[in-house]
All heavy atoms as a GROMACS GRO file, in nm:
protein
  575
    1MET      N    1  -2.533   7.277   2.501
    1MET     CA    2  -2.619   7.197   2.557
    1MET      C    3  -2.559   7.090   2.641
    1MET      O    4  -2.452   7.034   2.616
    1MET     CB    5  -2.693   7.110   2.440
    1MET     CG    6  -2.778   7.006   2.487
    1MET     SD    7  -2.848   6.904   2.362
    1MET     CE    8  -2.929   7.021   2.260
    2ASN      N    9  -2.602   7.090   2.774
    2ASN     CA   10  -2.551   6.985   2.862
    2ASN      C   11  -2.638   6.877   2.882
    2ASN      O   12  -2.766   6.885   2.890
    2ASN     CB   13  -2.521   7.055   3.001
    2ASN     CG   14  -2.413   7.155   2.999
    2ASN    OD1   15  -2.310   7.138   2.922
    2ASN    ND2   16  -2.426   7.256   3.078
    3ARG      N   17  -2.588   6.755   2.889
    3ARG     CA   18  -2.667   6.638   2.909
    3ARG      C   19  -2.607   6.544   2.997
    3ARG      O   20  -2.471   6.542   2.995
    3ARG     CB   21  -2.719   6.578   2.781
    3ARG     CG   22  -2.603   6.514   2.702
    3ARG     CD   23  -2.661   6.447   2.573
    3ARG     NE   24  -2.733   6.517   2.494
    3ARG     CZ   25  -2.683   6.581   2.382
    3ARG    NH1   26  -2.558   6.571   2.353
    3ARG    NH2   27  -2.758   6.649   2.309
    4GLU      N   28  -2.678   6.465   3.064
    4GLU     CA   29  -2.604   6.356   3.145
    4GLU      C   30  -2.637   6.225   3.084
    4GLU      O   31  -2.753   6.193   3.047
    4GLU     CB   32  -2.666   6.357   3.285
    4GLU     CG   33  -2.605   6.253   3.377
    4GLU     CD   34  -2.666   6.253   3.509
    4GLU    OE1   35  -2.714   6.359   3.559
    4GLU    OE2   36  -2.670   6.146   3.573
    5ILE      N   37  -2.527   6.143   3.050
    5ILE     CA   38  -2.544   6.022   2.991
    5ILE      C   39  -2.506   5.921   3.093
    5ILE      O   40  -2.391   5.919   3.148
    5ILE     CB   41  -2.455   6.004   2.864
    5ILE    CG1   42  -2.493   6.104   2.757
    5ILE    CG2   43  -2.460   5.864   2.812
    5ILE    CD1   44  -2.390   6.112   2.639
    6LYS      N   45  -2.593   5.834   3.133
    6LYS     CA   46  -2.567   5.737   3.240
    6LYS      C   47  -2.488   5.625   3.179
    6LYS      O   48  -2.479   5.595   3.048
    6LYS     CB   49  -2.707   5.677   3.281
    6LYS     CG   50  -2.793   5.784   3.355
    6LYS     CD   51  -2.920   5.724   3.406
    6LYS     CE   52  -2.988   5.831   3.457
    6LYS     NZ   53  -3.088   5.817   3.551
    7VAL      N   54  -2.403   5.572   3.260
    7VAL     CA   55  -2.320   5.462   3.224
    7VAL      C   56  -2.409   5.340   3.186
    7VAL      O   57  -2.494   5.311   3.256
    7VAL     CB   58  -2.219   5.421   3.329
    7VAL    CG1   59  -2.142   5.287   3.295
    7VAL    CG2   60  -2.134   5.541   3.371
    8THR      N   61  -2.375   5.276   3.064
    8THR     CA   62  -2.459   5.168   3.025
    8THR      C   63  -2.363   5.039   3.043
    8THR      O   64  -2.369   4.969   3.130
    8THR     CB   65  -2.500   5.187   2.872
    8THR    OG1   66  -2.395   5.222   2.800
    8THR    CG2   67  -2.611   5.300   2.879
    9ASP      N   68  -2.290   5.019   2.938
    9ASP     CA   69  -2.189   4.904   2.936
    9ASP      C   70  -2.066   4.956   2.858
    9ASP      O   71  -2.073   5.055   2.797
    9ASP     CB   72  -2.248   4.778   2.883
    9ASP     CG   73  -2.293   4.788   2.731
    9ASP    OD1   74  -2.207   4.830   2.650
    9ASP    OD2   75  -2.407   4.753   2.698
   10SER      N   76  -1.965   4.881   2.861
   10SER     CA   77  -1.826   4.926   2.804
   10SER      C   78  -1.849   4.944   2.654
   10SER      O   79  -1.781   5.043   2.605
   10SER     CB   80  -1.724   4.824   2.834
   10SER     OG   81  -1.746   4.706   2.778
   11ILE      N   82  -1.923   4.878   2.580
   11ILE     CA   83  -1.930   4.883   2.443
   11ILE      C   84  -2.015   5.010   2.400
   11ILE      O   85  -1.964   5.104   2.331
   11ILE     CB   86  -2.001   4.762   2.377
   11ILE    CG1   87  -1.924   4.634   2.407
   11ILE    CG2   88  -2.012   4.781   2.225
   11ILE    CD1   89  -1.784   4.634   2.372
   12VAL      N   90  -2.138   5.027   2.462
   12VAL     CA   91  -2.206   5.154   2.437
   12VAL      C   92  -2.133   5.265   2.482
   12VAL      O   93  -2.135   5.374   2.411
   12VAL     CB   94  -2.348   5.142   2.505
   12VAL    CG1   95  -2.422   5.270   2.496
   12VAL    CG2   96  -2.436   5.027   2.456
   13ASP      N   97  -2.074   5.268   2.595
   13ASP     CA   98  -1.992   5.389   2.643
   13ASP      C   99  -1.878   5.423   2.546
   13ASP      O  100  -1.860   5.546   2.516
   13ASP     CB  101  -1.935   5.358   2.781
   13ASP     CG  102  -2.036   5.357   2.889
   13ASP    OD1  103  -2.152   5.405   2.874
   13ASP    OD2  104  -2.015   5.300   3.002
   14SER      N  105  -1.814   5.311   2.492
   14SER     CA  106  -1.695   5.348   2.408
   14SER      C  107  -1.754   5.409   2.274
   14SER      O  108  -1.686   5.498   2.216
   14SER     CB  109  -1.611   5.224   2.374
   14SER     OG  110  -1.686   5.126   2.300
   15VAL      N  111  -1.872   5.361   2.231
   15VAL     CA  112  -1.927   5.416   2.107
   15VAL      C  113  -1.974   5.568   2.127
   15VAL      O  114  -1.943   5.650   2.041
   15VAL     CB  115  -2.048   5.330   2.053
   15VAL    CG1  116  -2.119   5.404   1.941
   15VAL    CG2  117  -1.995   5.203   2.012
   16ILE      N  118  -2.030   5.597   2.233
   16ILE     CA  119  -2.065   5.735   2.273
   16ILE      C  120  -1.942   5.826   2.273
   16ILE      O  121  -1.940   5.928   2.210
   16ILE     CB  122  -2.149   5.735   2.401
   16ILE    CG1  123  -2.289   5.672   2.387
   16ILE    CG2  124  -2.162   5.883   2.452
   16ILE    CD1  125  -2.356   5.640   2.519
   17ASP      N  126  -1.840   5.766   2.344
   17ASP     CA  127  -1.713   5.858   2.343
   17ASP      C  128  -1.660   5.874   2.206
   17ASP      O  129  -1.608   5.980   2.179
   17ASP     CB  130  -1.617   5.768   2.434
   17ASP     CG  131  -1.644   5.775   2.572
   17ASP    OD1  132  -1.730   5.851   2.625
   17ASP    OD2  133  -1.592   5.687   2.652
   18LYS      N  134  -1.666   5.772   2.119
   18LYS     CA  135  -1.616   5.791   1.988
   18LYS      C  136  -1.700   5.898   1.892
   18LYS      O  137  -1.645   5.974   1.834
   18LYS     CB  138  -1.617   5.661   1.903
   18LYS     CG  139  -1.498   5.574   1.959
   18LYS     CD  140  -1.505   5.437   1.879
   18LYS     CE  141  -1.407   5.334   1.938
   18LYS     NZ  142  -1.262   5.374   1.933
   19PHE      N  143  -1.828   5.896   1.925
   19PHE     CA  144  -1.909   5.991   1.860
   19PHE      C  145  -1.884   6.137   1.900
   19PHE      O  146  -1.860   6.229   1.824
   19PHE     CB  147  -2.057   5.964   1.883
   19PHE     CG  148  -2.121   5.878   1.797
   19PHE    CD1  149  -2.170   5.758   1.825
   19PHE    CD2  150  -2.148   5.924   1.658
   19PHE    CE1  151  -2.234   5.668   1.746
   19PHE    CE2  152  -2.215   5.826   1.571
   19PHE     CZ  153  -2.247   5.701   1.608
   20VAL      N  154  -1.848   6.153   2.036
   20VAL     CA  155  -1.821   6.286   2.094
   20VAL      C  156  -1.677   6.326   2.031
   20VAL      O  157  -1.666   6.446   1.991
   20VAL     CB  158  -1.813   6.287   2.241
   20VAL    CG1  159  -1.767   6.408   2.300
   20VAL    CG2  160  -1.964   6.265   2.290
   21GLU      N  161  -1.589   6.234   2.030
   21GLU     CA  162  -1.443   6.260   1.982
   21GLU      C  163  -1.456   6.299   1.836
   21GLU      O  164  -1.398   6.399   1.796
   21GLU     CB  165  -1.359   6.141   2.005
   21GLU     CG  166  -1.322   6.111   2.141
   21GLU     CD  167  -1.250   5.989   2.158
   21GLU    OE1  168  -1.212   5.916   2.060
   21GLU    OE2  169  -1.248   5.933   2.286
   22ARG      N  170  -1.539   6.217   1.750
   22ARG     CA  171  -1.550   6.249   1.608
   22ARG      C  172  -1.616   6.379   1.582
   22ARG      O  173  -1.572   6.467   1.491
   22ARG     CB  174  -1.622   6.138   1.548
   22ARG     CG  175  -1.642   6.157   1.395
   22ARG     CD  176  -1.642   6.027   1.322
   22ARG     NE  177  -1.656   6.038   1.183
   22ARG     CZ  178  -1.562   6.056   1.095
   22ARG    NH1  179  -1.435   6.071   1.136
   22ARG    NH2  180  -1.593   6.070   0.969
   23ALA      N  181  -1.714   6.419   1.660
   23ALA     CA  182  -1.780   6.554   1.650
   23ALA      C  183  -1.681   6.667   1.677
   23ALA      O  184  -1.671   6.767   1.605
   23ALA     CB  185  -1.900   6.563   1.741
   24SER      N  186  -1.602   6.648   1.785
   24SER     CA  187  -1.502   6.746   1.815
   24SER      C  188  -1.391   6.770   1.707
   24SER      O  189  -1.355   6.874   1.667
   24SER     CB  190  -1.427   6.712   1.945
   24SER     OG  191  -1.524   6.720   2.043
   25PHE      N  192  -1.351   6.645   1.651
   25PHE     CA  193  -1.253   6.644   1.546
   25PHE      C  194  -1.300   6.719   1.424
   25PHE      O  195  -1.236   6.805   1.364
   25PHE     CB  196  -1.215   6.495   1.512
   25PHE     CG  197  -1.122   6.486   1.389
   25PHE    CD1  198  -0.987   6.508   1.403
   25PHE    CD2  199  -1.171   6.454   1.268
   25PHE    CE1  200  -0.904   6.505   1.290
   25PHE    CE2  201  -1.098   6.450   1.161
   25PHE     CZ  202  -0.962   6.473   1.162
   26GLY      N  203  -1.430   6.685   1.386
   26GLY     CA  204  -1.490   6.751   1.267
   26GLY      C  205  -1.503   6.893   1.286
   26GLY      O  206  -1.480   6.970   1.193
   27LYS      N  207  -1.549   6.941   1.398
   27LYS     CA  208  -1.558   7.084   1.424
   27LYS      C  209  -1.425   7.156   1.412
   27LYS      O  210  -1.420   7.256   1.354
   27LYS     CB  211  -1.622   7.111   1.562
   27LYS     CG  212  -1.664   7.250   1.576
   27LYS     CD  213  -1.772   7.276   1.676
   27LYS     CE  214  -1.824   7.422   1.669
   27LYS     NZ  215  -1.941   7.442   1.738
   28GLU      N  216  -1.320   7.092   1.472
   28GLU     CA  217  -1.196   7.153   1.461
   28GLU      C  218  -1.140   7.160   1.321
   28GLU      O  219  -1.086   7.244   1.264
   28GLU     CB  220  -1.100   7.077   1.553
   28GLU     CG  221  -0.955   7.140   1.554
   28GLU     CD  222  -0.868   7.067   1.654
   28GLU    OE1  223  -0.914   7.030   1.766
   28GLU    OE2  224  -0.749   7.058   1.621
   29LYS      N  225  -1.162   7.034   1.244
   29LYS     CA  226  -1.102   7.024   1.108
   29LYS      C  227  -1.171   7.113   1.014
   29LYS      O  228  -1.115   7.185   0.921
   29LYS     CB  229  -1.113   6.877   1.066
   29LYS     CG  230  -1.048   6.859   0.933
   29LYS     CD  231  -1.050   6.713   0.890
   29LYS     CE  232  -0.983   6.694   0.758
   29LYS     NZ  233  -0.971   6.552   0.716
   30TYR      N  234  -1.318   7.118   1.018
   30TYR     CA  235  -1.391   7.184   0.918
   30TYR      C  236  -1.446   7.311   0.960
   30TYR      O  237  -1.510   7.395   0.884
   30TYR     CB  238  -1.506   7.087   0.869
   30TYR     CG  239  -1.459   6.965   0.806
   30TYR    CD1  240  -1.458   6.839   0.884
   30TYR    CD2  241  -1.388   6.958   0.674
   30TYR    CE1  242  -1.421   6.723   0.820
   30TYR    CE2  243  -1.342   6.846   0.630
   30TYR     CZ  244  -1.357   6.726   0.692
   30TYR     OH  245  -1.309   6.613   0.642
   31GLY      N  246  -1.434   7.341   1.087
   31GLY     CA  247  -1.490   7.470   1.139
   31GLY      C  248  -1.639   7.485   1.139
   31GLY      O  249  -1.692   7.593   1.158
   32CYS      N  250  -1.711   7.360   1.146
   32CYS     CA  251  -1.847   7.363   1.157
   32CYS      C  252  -1.898   7.238   1.215
   32CYS      O  253  -1.812   7.137   1.229
   32CYS     CB  254  -1.904   7.392   1.024
   32CYS     SG  255  -1.868   7.270   0.893
   33ASP      N  256  -2.022   7.215   1.242
   33ASP     CA  257  -2.071   7.094   1.285
   33ASP      C  258  -2.203   7.058   1.203
   33ASP      O  259  -2.240   7.132   1.113
   33ASP     CB  260  -2.098   7.096   1.430
   33ASP     CG  261  -2.188   7.208   1.476
   33ASP    OD1  262  -2.274   7.252   1.405
   33ASP    OD2  263  -2.178   7.260   1.592
   34LEU      N  264  -2.272   6.969   1.253
   34LEU     CA  265  -2.397   6.926   1.182
   34LEU      C  266  -2.520   7.020   1.197
   34LEU      O  267  -2.621   6.998   1.137
   34LEU     CB  268  -2.432   6.781   1.218
   34LEU     CG  269  -2.333   6.671   1.150
   34LEU    CD1  270  -2.381   6.526   1.199
   34LEU    CD2  271  -2.331   6.684   1.001
   35ASP      N  272  -2.492   7.115   1.281
   35ASP     CA  273  -2.600   7.223   1.291
   35ASP      C  274  -2.591   7.310   1.171
   35ASP      O  275  -2.674   7.404   1.160
   35ASP     CB  276  -2.593   7.297   1.412
   35ASP     CG  277  -2.636   7.208   1.540
   35ASP    OD1  278  -2.719   7.119   1.521
   35ASP    OD2  279  -2.578   7.228   1.646
   36ARG      N  280  -2.492   7.309   1.090
   36ARG     CA  281  -2.476   7.384   0.970
   36ARG      C  282  -2.599   7.388   0.885
   36ARG      O  283  -2.677   7.280   0.883
   36ARG     CB  284  -2.352   7.358   0.895
   36ARG     CG  285  -2.360   7.213   0.836
   36ARG     CD  286  -2.230   7.158   0.782
   36ARG     NE  287  -2.185   7.240   0.653
   36ARG     CZ  288  -2.080   7.211   0.595
   36ARG    NH1  289  -2.009   7.107   0.624
   36ARG    NH2  290  -2.048   7.276   0.479
   37GLU      N  291  -2.624   7.494   0.805
   37GLU     CA  292  -2.744   7.501   0.721
   37GLU      C  293  -2.711   7.528   0.579
   37GLU      O  294  -2.810   7.562   0.501
   37GLU     CB  295  -2.840   7.596   0.780
   37GLU     CG  296  -2.895   7.563   0.922
   37GLU     CD  297  -2.994   7.663   0.968
   37GLU    OE1  298  -3.032   7.756   0.905
   37GLU    OE2  299  -3.038   7.632   1.080
   38ASP      N  300  -2.584   7.516   0.541
   38ASP     CA  301  -2.549   7.548   0.412
   38ASP      C  302  -2.542   7.424   0.309
   38ASP      O  303  -2.524   7.438   0.193
   38ASP     CB  304  -2.398   7.606   0.401
   38ASP     CG  305  -2.304   7.512   0.459
   38ASP    OD1  306  -2.323   7.454   0.564
   38ASP    OD2  307  -2.190   7.508   0.405
   39LEU      N  308  -2.577   7.307   0.369
   39LEU     CA  309  -2.586   7.189   0.281
   39LEU      C  310  -2.734   7.147   0.261
   39LEU      O  311  -2.807   7.161   0.354
   39LEU     CB  312  -2.510   7.074   0.336
   39LEU     CG  313  -2.346   7.093   0.362
   39LEU    CD1  314  -2.286   6.970   0.426
   39LEU    CD2  315  -2.290   7.122   0.222
   40GLY      N  316  -2.754   7.100   0.147
   40GLY     CA  317  -2.893   7.044   0.118
   40GLY      C  318  -2.904   6.896   0.137
   40GLY      O  319  -2.809   6.824   0.171
   41ILE      N  320  -3.025   6.850   0.098
   41ILE     CA  321  -3.049   6.708   0.119
   41ILE      C  322  -2.959   6.620   0.038
   41ILE      O  323  -2.892   6.521   0.082
   41ILE     CB  324  -3.198   6.669   0.090
   41ILE    CG1  325  -3.294   6.738   0.194
   41ILE    CG2  326  -3.219   6.524   0.083
   41ILE    CD1  327  -3.439   6.737   0.167
   42ILE      N  328  -2.938   6.658  -0.085
   42ILE     CA  329  -2.857   6.573  -0.184
   42ILE      C  330  -2.709   6.580  -0.128
   42ILE      O  331  -2.635   6.481  -0.142
   42ILE     CB  332  -2.862   6.639  -0.329
   42ILE    CG1  333  -3.000   6.608  -0.380
   42ILE    CG2  334  -2.755   6.563  -0.417
   42ILE    CD1  335  -3.048   6.472  -0.392
   43ASP      N  336  -2.668   6.688  -0.082
   43ASP     CA  337  -2.524   6.695  -0.024
   43ASP      C  338  -2.509   6.599   0.092
   43ASP      O  339  -2.406   6.533   0.090
   43ASP     CB  340  -2.503   6.840   0.033
   43ASP     CG  341  -2.503   6.949  -0.080
   43ASP    OD1  342  -2.446   6.921  -0.172
   43ASP    OD2  343  -2.566   7.051  -0.049
   44TYR      N  344  -2.601   6.599   0.181
   44TYR     CA  345  -2.590   6.496   0.287
   44TYR      C  346  -2.604   6.345   0.241
   44TYR      O  347  -2.530   6.266   0.286
   44TYR     CB  348  -2.703   6.534   0.400
   44TYR     CG  349  -2.660   6.637   0.480
   44TYR    CD1  350  -2.748   6.761   0.479
   44TYR    CD2  351  -2.557   6.632   0.576
   44TYR    CE1  352  -2.711   6.864   0.562
   44TYR    CE2  353  -2.537   6.742   0.649
   44TYR     CZ  354  -2.606   6.859   0.637
   44TYR     OH  355  -2.574   6.967   0.727
   45ILE      N  356  -2.687   6.328   0.140
   45ILE     CA  357  -2.692   6.196   0.079
   45ILE      C  358  -2.559   6.158   0.021
   45ILE      O  359  -2.506   6.048   0.037
   45ILE     CB  360  -2.815   6.188  -0.030
   45ILE    CG1  361  -2.942   6.186   0.048
   45ILE    CG2  362  -2.800   6.057  -0.108
   45ILE    CD1  363  -3.055   6.201  -0.058
   46ASN      N  364  -2.500   6.250  -0.058
   46ASN     CA  365  -2.370   6.222  -0.117
   46ASN      C  366  -2.261   6.207  -0.007
   46ASN      O  367  -2.179   6.112  -0.032
   46ASN     CB  368  -2.319   6.340  -0.202
   46ASN     CG  369  -2.403   6.341  -0.335
   46ASN    OD1  370  -2.443   6.233  -0.392
   46ASN    ND2  371  -2.416   6.456  -0.400
   47HIS      N  372  -2.255   6.278   0.107
   47HIS     CA  373  -2.165   6.257   0.211
   47HIS      C  374  -2.185   6.110   0.265
   47HIS      O  375  -2.088   6.038   0.287
   47HIS     CB  376  -2.181   6.362   0.316
   47HIS     CG  377  -2.123   6.493   0.284
   47HIS    ND1  378  -1.984   6.514   0.268
   47HIS    CD2  379  -2.167   6.610   0.267
   47HIS    CE1  380  -1.949   6.625   0.244
   47HIS    NE2  381  -2.072   6.700   0.245
   48ALA      N  382  -2.305   6.073   0.286
   48ALA     CA  383  -2.338   5.944   0.339
   48ALA      C  384  -2.295   5.835   0.254
   48ALA      O  385  -2.231   5.741   0.294
   48ALA     CB  386  -2.482   5.929   0.372
   49LEU      N  387  -2.316   5.850   0.118
   49LEU     CA  388  -2.276   5.753   0.016
   49LEU      C  389  -2.122   5.736   0.016
   49LEU      O  390  -2.075   5.626   0.016
   49LEU     CB  391  -2.332   5.786  -0.118
   49LEU     CG  392  -2.478   5.772  -0.148
   49LEU    CD1  393  -2.515   5.838  -0.276
   49LEU    CD2  394  -2.510   5.632  -0.159
   50GLU      N  395  -2.051   5.847   0.016
   50GLU     CA  396  -1.902   5.846   0.018
   50GLU      C  397  -1.855   5.779   0.140
   50GLU      O  398  -1.756   5.689   0.134
   50GLU     CB  399  -1.853   5.979   0.012
   50GLU     CG  400  -1.879   6.043  -0.132
   50GLU     CD  401  -1.847   6.201  -0.130
   50GLU    OE1  402  -1.808   6.255  -0.022
   50GLU    OE2  403  -1.876   6.260  -0.227
   51GLU      N  404  -1.918   5.799   0.256
   51GLU     CA  405  -1.871   5.735   0.378
   51GLU      C  406  -1.888   5.586   0.372
   51GLU      O  407  -1.815   5.512   0.426
   51GLU     CB  408  -1.938   5.791   0.500
   51GLU     CG  409  -1.902   5.944   0.529
   51GLU     CD  410  -1.756   5.958   0.573
   51GLU    OE1  411  -1.697   5.870   0.622
   51GLU    OE2  412  -1.705   6.072   0.564
   52HIS      N  413  -2.001   5.539   0.326
   52HIS     CA  414  -2.038   5.402   0.309
   52HIS      C  415  -1.946   5.329   0.215
   52HIS      O  416  -1.908   5.214   0.238
   52HIS     CB  417  -2.195   5.381   0.288
   52HIS     CG  418  -2.278   5.410   0.406
   52HIS    ND1  419  -2.314   5.527   0.455
   52HIS    CD2  420  -2.333   5.309   0.484
   52HIS    CE1  421  -2.393   5.518   0.560
   52HIS    NE2  422  -2.403   5.392   0.582
   53MET      N  423  -1.917   5.401   0.107
   53MET     CA  424  -1.825   5.336   0.002
   53MET      C  425  -1.687   5.309   0.069
   53MET      O  426  -1.635   5.208   0.054
   53MET     CB  427  -1.824   5.420  -0.122
   53MET     CG  428  -1.940   5.418  -0.206
   53MET     SD  429  -1.932   5.493  -0.358
   53MET     CE  430  -1.932   5.670  -0.313
   54ASP      N  431  -1.648   5.414   0.157
   54ASP     CA  432  -1.517   5.394   0.221
   54ASP      C  433  -1.527   5.274   0.321
   54ASP      O  434  -1.443   5.187   0.321
   54ASP     CB  435  -1.483   5.514   0.302
   54ASP     CG  436  -1.432   5.626   0.207
   54ASP    OD1  437  -1.404   5.609   0.095
   54ASP    OD2  438  -1.441   5.749   0.265
   55ALA      N  439  -1.650   5.261   0.392
   55ALA     CA  440  -1.665   5.158   0.484
   55ALA      C  441  -1.650   5.022   0.419
   55ALA      O  442  -1.593   4.919   0.465
   55ALA     CB  443  -1.790   5.175   0.559
   56ILE      N  444  -1.717   5.016   0.290
   56ILE     CA  445  -1.726   4.880   0.229
   56ILE      C  446  -1.576   4.852   0.183
   56ILE      O  447  -1.531   4.730   0.182
   56ILE     CB  448  -1.813   4.887   0.105
   56ILE    CG1  449  -1.958   4.901   0.150
   56ILE    CG2  450  -1.787   4.779   0.003
   56ILE    CD1  451  -2.059   4.934   0.044
   57LEU      N  452  -1.500   4.946   0.132
   57LEU     CA  453  -1.360   4.921   0.103
   57LEU      C  454  -1.278   4.871   0.224
   57LEU      O  455  -1.202   4.779   0.199
   57LEU     CB  456  -1.298   5.045   0.044
   57LEU     CG  457  -1.350   5.105  -0.091
   57LEU    CD1  458  -1.290   5.238  -0.122
   57LEU    CD2  459  -1.320   5.000  -0.201
   58TYR      N  460  -1.297   4.928   0.328
   58TYR     CA  461  -1.227   4.875   0.455
   58TYR      C  462  -1.268   4.738   0.488
   58TYR      O  463  -1.182   4.655   0.523
   58TYR     CB  464  -1.256   4.975   0.575
   58TYR     CG  465  -1.211   5.112   0.557
   58TYR    CD1  466  -1.281   5.231   0.598
   58TYR    CD2  467  -1.090   5.154   0.486
   58TYR    CE1  468  -1.250   5.357   0.584
   58TYR    CE2  469  -1.062   5.282   0.464
   58TYR     CZ  470  -1.134   5.389   0.520
   58TYR     OH  471  -1.100   5.510   0.501
   59LEU      N  472  -1.404   4.711   0.483
   59LEU     CA  473  -1.444   4.576   0.508
   59LEU      C  474  -1.390   4.474   0.412
   59LEU      O  475  -1.348   4.361   0.449
   59LEU     CB  476  -1.595   4.567   0.508
   59LEU     CG  477  -1.672   4.640   0.619
   59LEU    CD1  478  -1.814   4.652   0.597
   59LEU    CD2  479  -1.638   4.559   0.756
   60GLN      N  480  -1.387   4.507   0.293
   60GLN     CA  481  -1.331   4.421   0.182
   60GLN      C  482  -1.171   4.390   0.209
   60GLN      O  483  -1.128   4.281   0.195
   60GLN     CB  484  -1.340   4.473   0.032
   60GLN     CG  485  -1.302   4.386  -0.065
   60GLN     CD  486  -1.383   4.263  -0.071
   60GLN    OE1  487  -1.497   4.261  -0.048
   60GLN    NE2  488  -1.318   4.147  -0.097
   61LYS      N  489  -1.103   4.506   0.258
   61LYS     CA  490  -0.958   4.477   0.293
   61LYS      C  491  -0.948   4.402   0.412
   61LYS      O  492  -0.863   4.292   0.413
   61LYS     CB  493  -0.898   4.621   0.318
   61LYS     CG  494  -0.755   4.612   0.378
   61LYS     CD  495  -0.666   4.561   0.267
   61LYS     CE  496  -0.519   4.563   0.326
   61LYS     NZ  497  -0.418   4.523   0.222
   62LEU      N  498  -1.035   4.412   0.507
   62LEU     CA  499  -1.022   4.324   0.628
   62LEU      C  500  -1.057   4.178   0.591
   62LEU      O  501  -0.991   4.078   0.644
   62LEU     CB  502  -1.121   4.378   0.739
   62LEU     CG  503  -1.074   4.512   0.800
   62LEU    CD1  504  -1.176   4.561   0.888
   62LEU    CD2  505  -0.941   4.489   0.881
   63LYS      N  506  -1.158   4.166   0.505
   63LYS     CA  507  -1.186   4.028   0.466
   63LYS      C  508  -1.082   3.957   0.397
   63LYS      O  509  -1.047   3.836   0.422
   63LYS     CB  510  -1.316   4.032   0.374
   63LYS     CG  511  -1.364   3.894   0.333
   63LYS     CD  512  -1.480   3.909   0.240
   63LYS     CE  513  -1.507   3.782   0.178
   63LYS     NZ  514  -1.607   3.782   0.068
   64LYS      N  515  -1.006   4.029   0.310
   64LYS     CA  516  -0.888   3.973   0.230
   64LYS      C  517  -0.781   3.934   0.336
   64LYS      O  518  -0.718   3.823   0.321
   64LYS     CB  519  -0.845   4.076   0.138
   64LYS     CG  520  -0.726   4.022   0.049
   64LYS     CD  521  -0.690   4.127  -0.046
   64LYS     CE  522  -0.569   4.078  -0.139
   64LYS     NZ  523  -0.534   4.178  -0.229
   65ILE      N  524  -0.760   4.016   0.432
   65ILE     CA  525  -0.650   3.987   0.532
   65ILE      C  526  -0.692   3.862   0.606
   65ILE      O  527  -0.607   3.767   0.628
   65ILE     CB  528  -0.637   4.109   0.630
   65ILE    CG1  529  -0.568   4.228   0.559
   65ILE    CG2  530  -0.548   4.063   0.748
   65ILE    CD1  531  -0.572   4.354   0.636
   66VAL      N  532  -0.814   3.845   0.658
   66VAL     CA  533  -0.862   3.737   0.734
   66VAL      C  534  -0.857   3.614   0.650
   66VAL      O  535  -0.806   3.515   0.694
   66VAL     CB  536  -1.001   3.755   0.780
   66VAL    CG1  537  -1.071   3.630   0.833
   66VAL    CG2  538  -1.003   3.855   0.893
   67GLU      N  539  -0.894   3.614   0.520
   67GLU     CA  540  -0.888   3.504   0.439
   67GLU      C  541  -0.747   3.460   0.394
   67GLU      O  542  -0.707   3.339   0.404
   67GLU     CB  543  -0.957   3.533   0.304
   67GLU     CG  544  -1.114   3.546   0.325
   67GLU     CD  545  -1.183   3.581   0.203
   67GLU    OE1  546  -1.123   3.637   0.094
   67GLU    OE2  547  -1.309   3.560   0.192
   68THR      N  548  -0.665   3.554   0.387
   68THR     CA  549  -0.518   3.533   0.349
   68THR      C  550  -0.447   3.468   0.464
   68THR      O  551  -0.365   3.385   0.447
   68THR     CB  552  -0.450   3.669   0.290
   68THR    OG1  553  -0.520   3.706   0.188
   68THR    CG2  554  -0.306   3.636   0.254
   69LYS      N  555  -0.471   3.529   0.582
   69LYS     CA  556  -0.390   3.479   0.696
   69LYS      C  557  -0.473   3.370   0.776
   69LYS      O  558  -0.414   3.321   0.869
   69LYS     CB  559  -0.372   3.595   0.784
   69LYS     CG  560  -0.270   3.696   0.727
   69LYS     CD  561  -0.227   3.810   0.814
   69LYS     CE  562  -0.142   3.904   0.748
   69LYS     NZ  563  -0.073   4.000   0.817
   70GLY      N  564  -0.579   3.331   0.729
   70GLY     CA  565  -0.656   3.213   0.782
   70GLY      C  566  -0.692   3.255   0.935
   70GLY      O  567  -0.691   3.177   1.021
   71LEU      N  568  -0.725   3.375   0.960
   71LEU     CA  569  -0.778   3.414   1.095
   71LEU      C  570  -0.925   3.377   1.118
   71LEU      O  571  -1.004   3.365   1.036
   71LEU     CB  572  -0.763   3.564   1.113
   71LEU     CG  573  -0.616   3.619   1.093
   71LEU    CD1  574  -0.622   3.766   1.101
   71LEU    CD2  575  -0.528   3.560   1.199
   0.00000   0.00000   0.00000
């Protein structure tokens, strides 16, 4: 699928670039993409929960760094 994405602003453009990079990385690492049909709804919910739990851990770590260093 080819699509043209118009330039928006530097932030939106960088996020789009990161999504494309992440999709390529995932396809290379796992040999599949989100068009796969071997996972069910619960599998996707579990993946999302795990990703969000990781994000919370990273945020807590960053908060601790900011509080400790007075940033």
